[in-house]
N, C-alpha and C positions, 0 to 999 in steps of 0.2 A: 251755512258754516256751523260747525259745532264739533264737540261740545265746548262752549265758552264758559268763563266764570259766571256763576249765577249772579244776575244783576239785581238791582233794587226792585225791579218789576218781575222778578222770578224768571226772567228769560235766560235760556241756555243756548239758544240757536239763533241764527240770523239767515233769513232768506233774501237773496240778492237777485235782482233782474235788471237787465240792461238793454236799451234800444241799440241795435247793432249799428245804425247809421249815425244817430245824434249823440250816442254815448251817454244819454240820460240814464241815471241809475236810481233804482228804488231799492230800499233795504228795510226789512221789518224784523224786529226782535220777536221771538216766539218762546213760550215756555215749553211746549211740546211739539213734536213733529212726527208724522207717520208717513210711511212709504206710499200709502194710497193717495195722500194729499199732495205730496211734492216728490219729484224725481229729477234726476239730472237730465238735461236736454241731450239729444243725440247728435246735434249739430256740432262738429268738432271745433269750427271757428267760434261758435257761440260760447263753448266751454272755455276756450282760451281767453276770450274777451272778459268773461266773468271772473276768471282767475286773476287776471291783471287788475281788474277793478277791486276785487277783494283785497289784494295785497296793498294797493294804495290806500284804501279806506281804513283797513284795520292797522296798518302801520301808523296812520295819522291818529287813530283812536288811542293806540298804545302810547304814542308820544305825549298825548294830552293827559292821560290818566296817571302816569307814574306808577305808584304802587296800588292805587285804588282801582283795581281791575273790574270790580263789581259795578262800576258806574258806566260801563261801555255802552249800555242801551241809551242812557241819558245823553251821552256825547255824540251818538250816532247821527242825529239830525243836523248838528252843527258841522260835523265833518262832511256830510253829504252836501250841505249848502256850499262849503268851500270847494268841493269836487265839481259841482255843477257850474260854479263861477270861474273855473280855471280852464283855459284853452287846452284841448287835448292834442297830443302830437299827431295823431292820425288824421284829424279833421281840420286842425288849425283854428278851431272855434270852440268857445265854451259850450257845453251841452245845453245850458239855459238858452242861449241865443238860437240854436237850431231847433229847440223845442217850442219856445214862446215867441219866436220871430222878432226879437228885439234884444238890445244889449241889457245886461243885468245892471241894476242900481244897488250898490252895496249900502248896508246900513250906515257905514261911516261917512258916506257921501251926504246923507241926510243931516247928520249931526254937525258936519263941518260947513254946511251951506256951500256946497260945490257949485260949479258953473251950471251943471244940469238942473240943479234945484232952483238956482236964481233965475234962469230963463224959462222955467217950466210954465207952460200955458195949457190948460185943459183942452181947449178946442184944437189947438195946434198939435197936441199930443195924440188926439184921436185920429187926426188926419195922417200923422206920421205912422201910427200903428197900422192903418189901412194900407199905406204905401209899402210897409214892410211885408205885408201879405203878398203883394204883387211880385216882389222879388224873391219870395221864399223858395220857389222852385229852382231859380238860378243859384241861390246859395246852397241848397241841398245838393244840386248837381256838382257844384264846385267842391263841397265837402266830400262827396262820393269819389270824385277823381283824386282828391288828396289821400283818401283811404286806400285806393288802389295803388297809388304811388308808394305809400307807406308800406303796404303789404309786399310790394315788389322789392323794395329795399331790404325788408326783413328777410324775404326769401333768398335774395342774393347773398346776404350776410350768412345765412344758414348754409346755403349751398357751397359757399367758399370753403367750408370745413368738411364737406362730404366728398368722399372718394368717388370719382366718376366711374360708371360702368357703361359699356356699350355692348349691345347685342345685335345679332343679325337674324333674319328670318331663317328658321331651321335649327338654330342653336338649341342645345339641351340646357335647361336651367332648373334650379331648385327654387322653391318659393318659401319665404319666411313663414313658419308655422304660427307665430303670434299674430300675423296679419291675416292669414287665410282662415284660421280656426282659433280665434283668441279664447273662446270658452272651453276649448278641449285641450289646450296646452297645459301640462302639469310639469312639475320639476322632475328631472332625471330623464325626460323624453328628449328626442332630437329636436333641434331648433329649426330644422329645414325639412321640407317634404317634397316629393317628386320622384323622378324627373318629369318635366313638361317640355314641350316643344315650343319655341318662340314662333308665334303666328303672325304678328303684325306690329309695326311701329306706329303708334297713334300720334305721338308728337315727341319732341326731344325728351328722352328720359322716361317715357311712359309707353308701356307695351301691353299687348294681349297675348295670352298663351293658350295652348290646347293640350289635351292629353296625347300620349303617344299613339292612341288609336284614332286621333283626329277630331275628338269631341271638343268644341270650344269651351273655355272656362269663363264664367261670368265675371264681369268687372274688368277694369284695367289695373295694371300693377306698375309701381314706380321702380326704377332700376335699383334703388337702394334696398328694395325688398326682394330682389332676385340675385342669384349668383350662378355662375356657370357650373354645369355638371360635367365631370370628366369620367368617362367610362374606363 
């Protein structure tokens, strides 16, 4: 992320990485950045997860700082700790638990002599940590299933506002230029290119197309990126 206000450590940028399953986040403030060293990932889901984490983290940093924006690098570690200790909607678990195989112990629990502190026993704790390792795979699988359910709900919410299109094999269609050739689209050019012939229904809402000469077109195309061509 950048450029940010210059911090007390002369940092202007922030590099954020996230584990796609556990949602564990790492963030590092940097003074300089080069394209050769860092670049955006090509995985679209990964980009979305990073953007969501960025918004949460820096909204919290902003709320903590008030007008002292230059202290963002100093506050970053505290905000990250809070993020790792908070259950995420997609997994139902805090990133700390999925990463370290045990529940997090907050600093305030130590100072207030909580139940976990009062009953703590070194030997019993080691046994418990080893037991946690044995059920880690089960917990990771449960978290993965919750992620899939969360993604399905998000997709259904998005699709509810999308106009449905149905095509049949042999239909003539146009293909969205921004999807088929994103690097070649410029302003004042048409938004659609073609026509193509509908070749195959892969699954509901997803199709394969071919040229009018019968040559298959690589990849599949969602119905939202296609439109009927009328001669």
